[in-house]
N, C-alpha and C positions, 0 to 999 in steps of 0.2 A: 746230348744226353749229359748230366751233371755225372761228376764223380761219387756222389753219394747214389745217385742212382744206379751207378755202374756196380757198386760195391752191393746196394741191393739185390740187384740182378744175378750177380754172382753167388751171392748167399741163398737164392732161390734152389740154388741145384747144388747145396752142399750133400754131403754123403744122408745126413738125415732126412732130409727135406726133397730129395730127388723124386721119389715114388710119388709124393703128393701134387709135388711141381708140376710133373707129368700130367697128373691126372686132371689138373687144372688147366693146362693148356690144350689137352686133347678134347676136353668138356669146351673149352672156348673156341676151340676151331670149329667143333660141331655144329657149332650155332650159324656157321658159314651157311650150312645147308636150309637154315629159315629165309636167309638173304637171298639164296638161290630160287628157293620157290616163290617169295617175293617178286623179285624179277622176272620170273616166267608169268605170274598172274597180270603183273603189271603190263607186260609185253602184249599179253592176250586184249588186254583193255583196250588199251592203246591201237592194235592191230583192228579191232571193231570197231574204235571210233573215227579210224582213217577209213576205213573201207566203206562206212556209210556216208562220207564225204566224196563229193567229185572233186575237191579243191588238190590242186598241185602241191600246196603248202603244207597239207595234211599228208599227202603222200610222201612228201620231201622229209616231214616227221617222222612217218612211221619209217623210213629209212633210217633216219638219225636213231630213231629208238632201238631197231633191230642191232645197230653195229654197238651200241652202248651193252645191250642185252647179250650180244656177243661176248665182248669183252668182259661184261661183268662173271658169266658162264666160266670163261678161260679162268680168273683167279678164282672162282667157286671150286672148279677141279684141281687147282692147285692147293687150295685151302684142305681141300678134302683129300688129298694126297699127303699132305703134310699129316693131317690126323692118323691116317693109317699107319706114315712112317713112324710117328712118335708112339704109336701102340706097340710096334716093334722093336723100338730103342728102348721101352720101357719093360717089354717082355727079359732082357737081356741087355739090363742096364752099362754095364761095364765093357762092352763090346761096340761101341761105338765107332772106333776105327775099322773092325770088320766088316760094320754096317757101311760106312764110308765106302770102303774098298768094293763091297757086292755092289753099291748103288753107283758107283762109276763104271763097274765093268757091265752093268745093264744098260747105262748109258752110252756106252765104247767111249767114254772119256778117260782122262788121267785124274786119278783120286787129288781132290784139293788137299791141303795142309789141314793139320787136325783142327777140327771145329770144336769150340767150345760148346755145350748145352747153353750157355747165355747165347750166343751167336744165334743158335738154333731158334731158341725162344723169340728174338728181337725179329728174325728173318719170317719167321712166323705169324708174330704180330704185324709186322708189315705187309704181307701180303692179305690178312684179312682186312685191314685199314684198305687198301686199294680195293680191295671187293666192295667195302661199304662205300668207297668214296664212287664209283663207277654205278654202283645201287643209286647213290644220291642223282648223279646226272641223269641216269635214267627216271627217275622219278619227277625232276624237274623238266626233261623232254615230255613226258607224259603229260604233267600239268599243263604246259604251254601247249601242248596239242589238243588237251580238251577244251581248254580255254580258246583257242581258236573256232574250233568246232561250234560251242555255245555261241561264239559271236558270230558265224556263219548263219545259225539257225535264227538266232534275232536279228539278224539284217535281213532275212526274208520275209519278216511279216510285214 
């Protein structure tokens, strides 16, 4: 990240922009639900394609698609959790230290050093990007699975 981007991110959470920036972040994180639903539909389609095939390659592809979907679901859960946690921070914006202590107590871990809103923003974006990447890998796997099934059908003729 360049120095100008860091200063722009820091300005996102200035006193006057804090509420709006949190609203944008929460809305951004909510779109993770759409990615998760797409992942579910894609897995169902892939499962139907694999089940209609007797090919070992399709079954391996189904297993790969399942593993990719599970990983995407993990990141979807983390993104949804962050959206809920940011809603809590938005309700009481100046209490992030007590928020961190409560979260650490719940997780039974020691509280981390004070995190800035910018670092929280970057972390949430990183989770969303990871979710998107895993969905992209799942799409690639499913397209390959469908292509194999089409090739099987055409070679039977």
